[in-house]
Structures are given as structure tokens and as C-alpha cells.
N, C-alpha and C positions, 0 to 999 in steps of 0.2 A: 380499746376496745377488742373485742371478740369477731374476726372478721370470719361470713359463712364460706366455707371451703362446699364443691358439688358432696363431697364425701367426709362427712365429720365420721370422726375415730377418737378415741382421748389420744392416742398413741399416734406422729405424726410418719407420716410411710412416704414412699418412694411415688406412689399415684399424687401426692399434695404436691411433688417438687413438677409431676408433667400436664400436673391440671390445674394447675395455682391462679385465681381465678384473676389477678390481681393484671390491672396494663398499666403503662406509662400515660398522664394526660399528651391529648393531640395538643397540636399548636407550635412545637422544637420545628426551630430552627435555624441554621445555621451555613458556616461559608459551602461546605463540604454535602455534598446529601449520604442522604443514609445506604447502608448498604441490608438487601434484606438475601438474603440462600435460601433456599425450598428446595427440592422435587416435590414433594408434597406442598399443596396447596389446599388449604378447608376452603366448604364452601356451607351458609348457613343450614341449610340444605338440600334434600337431596329434588325440587323444586329448581334452586338457584344452581346450583350442578349443569343440570341438562342444558339449562337458557342461557349460559355463559355462552362466552364468543373470545375466542384471544386471538383472529384472524390479523381482525382492523384496531385486537387492543384498547379496546373499552372493558376487557376483563382478565382474570388470571386463570390458569386453570391446572396449567403445571410447568416447574420449572424450565424446563424446557422452552415453553413457550412463550415467556420472561417473566420479569420480576418489575414492581419498579425504577431499581436500579439498572438493570438492561434494556429497558421502554425509553428510561433518560439519556443513557449514549447514546442510543440511537436516531433520535431527533436531534441530540448535538451534534451528533454527524453528519445529519441530511442538513441541518445549517450551515456544518462551513462547509460542505460540499454543495448546496445548492436544490438537494433531491428528496423526494419525497415518503419512501419509506426506505427501512434499512433492516439489514440481517447482519445477525452478528458471527461467527462463527470464529475456531480457533485458534485459527493465523492468516497468513493472507496465504496463500499456494490451499490454506481448503477455500479459500472464496472463490479461486480461479478456478475449483474443481468443484465445487457449487454450483458454480453459473453454468459449466459442460454439461456436468450431470443435468439440470435443470430443464437444459433447452436442446440439446441436441438427442439423437434417437439414433438408432442402428441405420445404415446409409446416406447420414448427414452428411458433410462436410465441414472442416474450421480451416481458417486461412488463420497464421501467425507468422508476424513478423519475423527474419531471418535471425532480428537480435533482441528476443525476447530473453524473457526471464528465464535459465534455462531449466529450472524444473515445469513450467507449462510445457515445454518443450516435450519435456521425460515423459509426461500425466498426458498427452497428446500419443503418443509412441507406445505408450506400456497399457494402459487401464483403457484407454478410449478406445485402440484402434483392436484391441480381445473385446471393445463392443462396437467391434463393425462400423464405426468412427471414422474416416478417413481425416486428415490434414496434409496440406500443403507448405509452404515457405512463399513467404513474397518479400518484395525486395521493402524496406520499410520507407527510404526516400523516392519511391520513384510509386506515385499514383497511379499512372499508368498500368504498372505491372497488379497491382492492386484490382482496378480495374479487371483484367486480360485474365486473373485467374477465378472470379469468384463466378461460379457456373449454377446452374438450378440447382444439383443440391449443397449449394453454400448454403449456409443457414447462421454462422458465426463469423462473423474476423475480432479479432484479439487486435490493439489495439494498445503503444506502448510511447508516453513521451517523459523525456529520452529513449533510446535503447537502454537495455542490460548493458553495461561496463563498459560497451564504450561510445553510449553517451550521444548516438546519434538523433539532430530532434528532427518530427516529421510536419509535414508540414498535416495537422493536425484536422485543420477544419473543408481542407480538402479530401483527407478520408477522409470524412463521415459523410461529405455530398456524397461520395461514388457508394457508398453502405446504403445510399439512402437511396440513389439512383437503382440501387436494384433490389429493392425494398429486405435489404442484409440485417438481421443486429448485430452492432457494432459492439464491441465492452471496452470498454481502458483499464487498465492497468496503472493506477493515476495514486499511485504511493509515494512520485517522486514531488509529483504537484502538491499533493495534502491539500486540497484546497484551497489553499496559497497564491500559486504562482498561476493560474489561471481557472474558472470552473469550469470545471466537464460537459456541464449540464446548461452554460452559456456561453459557448465559445465565440459568438460575433466580438463579447463584450457593452449588449446595448444595454442588458439587465432584463431582458425580454424574456422566462427559461417559460413560455407557453407555446401551445402547438406548432407552432410556428418558429418554432426561435430552431439555432444549428445546432447539436446535442447527444452527446452518444447516448444507445438504450441506457448501457449497466456503466458501473464507473467500482470496480475492484478497487478497496485498499488494502493496506499491510498493517494493521492499527502497530502492528512489530516497529513501528519507524517513527516517526515524529508527532504521532498522538500519544503516544507511549510517551516517549522520550527517555526513559530509563534502562534498555536497555536489560530489563528484564521483563517483558510479559508477550506473552504469542497471544497475536489477536487480529481478527482480517473483519473486511467488515465489504460488504454487497450491497448499493446503495440505487434505487429507481426513482425516476417517475410517472413510472407510466403504470396503473395499480393493475391488470389483467395479466401484464408481465410479471411484476411483485411478489404476485399470491401465485403463480408458477414455481418462483423459486422460493417461494415460502415453503408449501408446498413439500416441496423437493427437503428444503433445509427441517421437515417437522418429520421427513419420513427417514431420512442418514440420517435423525435424533444429534443433529451436530448442537453445541451449547457451552457454552464460556463460563470460567468460573464468576462469583461475582465479587471479590477481592481484585481479579482482573481487571474486572470491567472499573470499581473501585477506582482502581490507580490510572484506568484513560481520563475517567473524570477527573479524577485531580489533575493532572497533567495538559488536561484541552485550554483551560483558559491560559497556558501561558506558550501554548505551541508557536501563534506568530509571532513574538520573540524570539523562542527559542530558533524555527526557521529562518529565522531576519540573523541572527548570529550565527550560526553555521553557515548563512551561504555568506554572509561580510569574509568568512576567514580563511573560505574556500576558496574566496575571490584571490584573495592571498599571495597564496598557494598557488597561487594560478599562476598568479599573475611574477613569483618570484624562477616557479619554473617556466617560462618565457623566457628570462635572462642565463637556461643554463647550456651547455653545448651537451651536457646530457639529454638535453630533449630532444628528441626529434620529430615531435607532435602532440600541441594540447586540445585535449579534449573536454572542453565543457562550454555549452552551448552559450556561454553569455556573451564571450571572446570569440571574435569577427576570426573568425578565417576555423572556428571549427567546427565542423560535417554537421547544417541545418541549421546555425546562427540566424539566419533570418529568417526561419521560422518562428522561429521563439521570440524572437524581437516581436512578427510580430502581430504571436502569442498575447506572448509573456509581458514584451515592453511598447505596453501603445501607447504610453505616457514616458516618452525618453527620460535615459536615466531612473525610471522606479520600477524596472521586470524583477522579479523577484528569482530565487530559481535555488536547489537543493544545497547542502553539504557538501556536491559528492563530482567530484570528478579524476578522470586518469589523462595517461599522460603515457606517450610511447617512448620506453625508451631506445636510445639510438646502437641499431641493429649493431656496431660493433665491439657492444658488449654482451658477452655468455650470456644462460641461462642461470648461471652458477653464482658470478659475479650479482646480480639483479635479484638473485634471493641471499647473498654475504646483504642485500646492501636493505632490505627489508627488515629481513632476520639484527642488523646492526643499528635500526629506529629505537629510540630507548622510550619519548613521550605515544607514538602510535604505537595501538596491539596490535597482532598477527588474526584477524576477525573477520565473520564475515559479515554479511545486515550492517548497518545505520540508523543515524537515528539520536545518538543517545550523547550520551555528555563527553568519550575517551573516543577520541581519533582512533582510526583501523586504517590497513595498509594490506593490498592483500593483491600479488603476481594474478594474471593471471592466461594461460596460452590458447588466447583466442585461434589460435586455425581450429582449435580440433571444437570451436563453437557454431562457427558458423558454418554454412553451405561452403563458403570462400570467400578466400580471403579478400574482403572489401577496398573497393577499388578505391575510394576514400581515404585507405590508412596507410600510414606511410609499413615499412617494415621495420622489425623492433620487437621486442615485446615489453606489453601492456598491465602497468598498474595503475593497479586504483589507491584512489583514497578519501577515506569519510570525515571531514570536518567533526570535528566537536566539541566543545566545549573549552576548550583550552587557549592562553594566547596566541596568536598567533605569530606574536612576534618568538615565542619558543618553542611553536616548533616550528619554525624556518629555523632555526637555528639548532633545531635537533634534523633536519632536512640535510644543510649544508655540510654538520658533520660527514650523516650516515654515508654521502654521494664523496666527503672528501677519502674519508678511508677505504669505500670499495668502488666508487666507480671514476675513480683515476682517469682522467685524458693523459693521452698519448706524450 
């Protein structure tokens, strides 16, 4: 049957390809959602264009403001973490930067835990300082120190549970209470918890995420890690529950022109259904490796919040393990290699691992290892850390038995006991 074209012609032209009238039938459904790529979004009429509103997700206006693919990912991430509104950004660091730029202005101050993710501290010392926004670092294991440092200029407090690299787990509910008492916004880097170890908007675990609940104001998440799970996507999210705060962040997001690629959003959507299974597998492997290290004389200290004696273990237990024996933890831990071994020996140990790859990030299928100079990352050497060289491990999805054999051979070769 001859089909009508908007521009009939005896000879088909490229115009016919661009303005072809065929549309696939509606009603297609499958396990994976469709992927919508767009910068331009069509409007049927000028009147419709003028009436559409993107801020409440009731319509589409431009690719940066959302497509069915990104809206769907945002809503599923809200369900994961217990939030109501979500913004997607190109990386976890972009999520931290968006929060800062949305809520801080010249003359304001932000407080950051001394064990915070390094690039967040660098952002404060660089761009925020240039904008006339000051910052100070507080002791993440001392709520009193946080209270002492909050002033009339403090507008934002960053929280991390646990801290970066050295893995101290703070008294998160008490930290949030201190911020609440002083009327200061608190934002949590929730990448480690991933919405699974605990709920950032329900810190009491009573299922009440309403106005009277104990909750952070903002949860920032590097989707690069567990939501992606493949080590191949860079993305972040900023999740809130309060409408006015969300709008402030959303408008800043729009003015900065932040966006994520549809195929990246698709990849995270595909991975989300398995996040709990993967998180549990990473957790079990990390605990097996951490337990092995506890038996090794080369290990002066274990830093894994689920283990007794680790900095902040009681806080992890109170927040993440309310029903004893069921608590979750990410597949991430650090050890302090005894000070008798030099940095050269520790580096050789890391180089000598065959299954562990040397690389940043975590949450992917391949186990990773990185040695750190912790003294260069803190205001002072933390009193709860023993002397030595810190090495961080991120477990992948390999067999824990095989990983332990790999650790054993590298220890024997490069960290021999005298």
C-alpha cells in the first residue's frame, strides 16, 4: 500500500528519511526500559511548548532537563535510598560539587570531616575558597568537636560513614542531631552505604521517613560504584526529601548545564536489580579477607567497621546491625602494615599481587589494591591509627579462596618476617 508522506516526491529523498511518518505501535514492554537520547525535544504546538514544566517531571522540554530514561533512574534511586527527589550528575565528585554550589555563597562556611573523600577537601580548598567560602575540618569521631566548630557562618556540614581510606565509622545519628540542633544542613556521602547498609533518611530504623524522623538533608552518591557495578560508568546522584531544597539544587543543576548520557543511565538501570546481591557478595568476600589478615603478623591493624576493635565498630553495629548478625558493609577495608616494613616493600607487595589490580574506585567485579600515605591526607596522624603503611582493598566478585591465595603468595614474597 502506498503510504502518504508529508512531502510527496517521485524520487525518495533524505527529507523522507528525516520526516518519515511511521511510528512503532505503543504497548511494547520488556525487562529493560527503553533508552531515550535527546538534546532537542519536540513540542506539538507553540502553546504546548510554553505550557510545559520540567521542574516537577510532568513534561519534557530539553534533554538536560530529563528524558524518560533519566526520570526512571532518578525514581528508582529514590526508592533505593528512601528519598523523594533525585538529580543525576556526571560523577560522584560532581554530586559533591553540585551540593556545595547550590547551598553555599560568599561568606558561608562548610565543615568537612578530616577523613573525607580527598577531592571534596580539594574542592573546598580550591574553587570554594576562590568564591569566598571558607571551610574547616572536624574530628569525625567526636560529635563534641563538630558542635564546637559550628558557627553562625556554618551553612553546610559534610558527613561520611565510614571515612575515606581509614574507614572510621562515626556516630552518624548523633552527628545529624548536632546539625539539627544548630539549624545547619547536613549532607552525607552515602557511596559506601549505597542505600543498603542503612537508610540515610531513616537513621532510627523505625520506618518513619516523615517530618519527625532523624534524617540527613542530602544524600550524595557515586553511582560509579555499586549501582553501576561494572567499573565502566561515571555518574553521581543528589537525593533529598524536602521540596524547597530540591528545587534549589535542581535550579543550580540546570544553570551549570549538568547532564548524563542516556546509555550510561541505561547501564545503571540494568545493574540496579542486582545491586543487593552484588553488595552482599562483596561484603562476604571482604570479611573473609579481613579475617585472614587478622591472622597475619604483618598486619598491625584492621580497618573494617564490621570487625570488633575497628575504629567506630560500635557505631556501625548500632546503625547497620540492629538485628545482630544481619548487618551489611561494603566490600572495602584497609589494613595497616607494620611499621617495620618500608614503603618500598609495601609497594612491592602490591605490585606482586596477581588477581588484585592497582587502581582507584571500587564496587566493580575486579578486586583492587592501593597503598596510601595517610599522613599526607590528614591534619594530624589519627590517634586511633597505629604506625605503619596503610593499604586499602576493594573486593570484586572473584572467589575469596583465590584472593586469599594471592595475598598469601605476595606476603611471602615481599613482606617476610625476620
